[in-house]
C-alpha positions as CSV (number, residue, x, y, z in Angstrom):
1,M,-24.1,33.2,-16.7
2,L,-27.4,34.8,-15.6
3,T,-28.5,34.6,-12.0
4,P,-32.2,34.3,-11.1
5,H,-33.8,37.5,-10.0
6,T,-34.5,37.7,-6.3
7,W,-37.0,40.0,-4.8
8,T,-36.5,41.8,-1.5
9,K,-39.1,43.6,0.6
10,S,-38.6,47.4,0.6
11,S,-38.2,49.2,3.9
12,R,-40.9,51.6,2.6
13,S,-43.5,48.8,2.2
14,G,-47.0,49.8,2.9
15,A,-49.7,48.1,4.8
16,N,-50.1,45.4,2.2
17,G,-46.3,44.7,2.5
18,C,-45.4,45.6,-1.1
19,I,-44.1,48.3,-3.2
20,T,-43.9,47.5,-6.9
21,T,-41.7,49.0,-9.6
22,R,-43.2,49.3,-13.0
23,W,-41.8,48.0,-16.2
24,H,-41.3,50.6,-18.9
25,K,-41.6,49.7,-22.6
26,S,-39.1,51.2,-25.0
27,S,-40.4,54.3,-26.8
28,Y,-39.2,52.5,-30.0
29,S,-41.5,49.6,-29.4
30,S,-44.5,48.8,-31.5
31,D,-47.7,47.1,-30.7
32,S,-46.1,43.8,-31.9
33,F,-44.2,43.5,-28.6
34,N,-40.9,43.1,-30.4
35,C,-38.9,45.1,-27.9
36,V,-37.6,45.2,-24.3
37,E,-38.9,46.7,-21.1
38,T,-36.8,48.1,-18.3
39,R,-37.3,48.6,-14.6
40,R,-35.2,50.6,-12.1
41,D,-34.9,49.9,-8.4
42,G,-31.3,50.8,-7.9
43,T,-30.4,48.1,-10.4
44,I,-31.5,48.2,-14.0
45,H,-33.5,45.2,-15.0
46,V,-34.2,44.4,-18.7
47,R,-36.6,41.8,-20.1
48,D,-38.1,40.7,-23.4
49,S,-41.6,42.4,-23.7
50,K,-43.0,39.2,-25.1
51,D,-42.1,37.1,-22.0
52,Q,-43.7,38.6,-18.9
53,R,-43.8,35.5,-16.8
54,A,-42.7,35.8,-13.2
55,D,-39.8,33.4,-13.9
56,A,-38.8,34.9,-17.3
57,P,-35.1,35.7,-17.8
58,I,-34.2,39.2,-16.6
59,L,-30.8,40.8,-17.3
60,Q,-29.5,43.0,-14.5
61,F,-27.1,45.9,-14.9
62,H,-25.4,48.3,-12.5
63,P,-26.6,51.8,-13.3
64,E,-23.2,53.0,-14.4
65,T,-22.9,50.1,-16.8
66,W,-26.3,50.8,-18.2
67,R,-25.5,54.5,-18.7
68,A,-22.3,53.5,-20.6
69,F,-24.3,51.1,-22.8
70,I,-27.0,53.8,-23.6
71,H,-24.2,56.3,-24.3
72,A,-22.5,53.9,-26.7
73,I,-25.8,53.4,-28.6
74,T,-26.7,57.1,-28.8
75,T,-23.2,58.1,-30.0
76,G,-23.0,55.4,-32.6
77,E,-20.3,53.3,-30.9
78,V,-22.7,50.4,-31.0
79,K,-24.5,49.9,-34.3
80,K,-27.7,48.0,-35.1
81,P,-27.2,44.6,-36.6
């Protein structure tokens, strides 16, 4: 079950009260938006690049879990469908 993403104010917030983290599109992505984007802020957040609404579903991963997933993909443990 996915939990909604909650935002917390950073202790490093500037005068306007915000620090934003940027989404990064996959280097394998094309201009057709058929890919995912990730964001890091201690937790790894993953979203569908086609759905950039504020309330869009976001998967969240612990950094160690994300590293293991990326390792499994790069070593061939996980294959493309």
